[in-house]
C-alpha positions in Angstrom: 21.9 -112.3 18.0 25.5 -111.3 17.7 25.3 -108.8 20.6 27.6 -109.2 23.6 25.9 -111.2 26.4 25.2 -108.9 29.3 22.3 -108.3 31.7 19.2 -110.5 31.5 19.0 -112.8 28.5 15.9 -114.4 26.8 16.7 -117.7 25.2 14.7 -118.4 22.0 14.5 -121.9 20.6 12.3 -123.9 18.3 11.7 -127.0 20.4 12.5 -128.2 23.9 13.0 -132.0 24.2 15.2 -133.4 26.9 16.7 -130.0 27.9 20.2 -130.5 26.7 20.3 -127.4 24.5 18.7 -125.4 27.3 21.3 -126.4 29.8 24.1 -125.7 27.4 22.7 -122.3 26.5 22.3 -121.4 30.2 25.9 -122.5 30.9 27.2 -120.3 28.1 25.2 -117.3 29.2 26.4 -117.6 32.8 30.0 -118.1 31.6 29.8 -114.8 29.7 28.7 -113.1 32.9 25.1 -112.6 31.9 21.9 -113.9 33.5 19.6 -116.3 31.8 16.2 -114.9 32.5 13.5 -116.8 30.5 12.9 -119.1 27.5 10.5 -118.8 24.6 10.0 -122.0 22.6 7.8 -122.9 19.7 7.1 -126.5 20.8 7.3 -128.2 24.2 7.6 -131.9 23.3 6.6 -132.7 27.0 9.5 -135.2 27.0 11.3 -136.6 30.0 14.3 -134.6 30.8 17.7 -136.2 31.0 20.3 -135.7 33.7 24.0 -136.6 33.7 24.9 -139.1 36.4 28.1 -139.1 38.5 29.5 -141.9 36.4 29.0 -139.8 33.2 26.0 -141.7 32.0 22.7 -140.0 31.1 19.4 -141.0 32.7 15.7 -140.0 32.0 14.0 -138.3 34.9 10.3 -138.2 35.7 9.9 -134.5 34.9 10.0 -132.5 31.6 12.8 -130.2 30.6 10.3 -127.3 30.8 9.3 -128.3 34.4 13.1 -128.5 35.3 13.7 -125.0 33.9 10.7 -123.5 35.6 10.9 -125.4 39.0 14.6 -125.9 39.5 16.1 -123.0 37.8 13.3 -120.5 38.5 13.1 -119.3 34.9 9.9 -118.5 33.0 9.2 -120.6 29.9 6.7 -119.5 27.3 5.5 -122.2 24.9 3.6 -121.5 21.7 2.4 -125.2 21.6 2.8 -128.5 23.3 2.9 -132.0 22.1 -0.6 -132.5 23.5 -1.8 -129.7 21.2 -0.2 -131.6 18.2 -1.9 -134.8 19.3 -5.3 -133.1 19.6 -4.8 -131.7 16.1 -3.8 -135.0 14.6 -6.8 -136.7 16.3 -9.1 -134.3 14.5 -7.5 -135.2 11.1 -9.0 -138.7 10.8 -9.2 -139.8 7.2 -6.7 -137.4 5.7 -2.9 -137.3 5.1 -2.1 -135.6 8.4 -4.2 -138.1 10.5 -1.9 -141.0 9.4 0.8 -139.6 11.7 -1.2 -139.9 14.9 -0.1 -143.5 15.8 3.6 -142.6 15.5 3.3 -139.4 17.5 1.3 -141.1 20.2 3.8 -143.9 20.4 6.5 -141.3 20.8 4.5 -139.7 23.6 3.9 -143.1 25.3 7.7 -143.8 25.2 9.2 -140.4 26.1 6.4 -138.3 27.5 5.8 -137.1 31.1 
């Protein structure tokens, strides 16, 4: 943090959703003349990535942002947890305060997940 960007760079982020922040970080690192090498994230939301279309619109694609970074950009991605881990945890919390969040998180996964 605060050091000049040079050599290989590890990107550290709290969460990866659609991949917008990852793509912006990668572009900034490359523009500075450094090489984005890998990413470490706390939570992979396992969400569909988005891609900018020729007309400027943004469209969901059938792969996650983590899959895009790994497969298309060839970078390693280390995730501490995934949305599926959170769903498993919430499923085991039946009858307590945390368990009440399961339907909303599952609905999110159904709508945006890959």
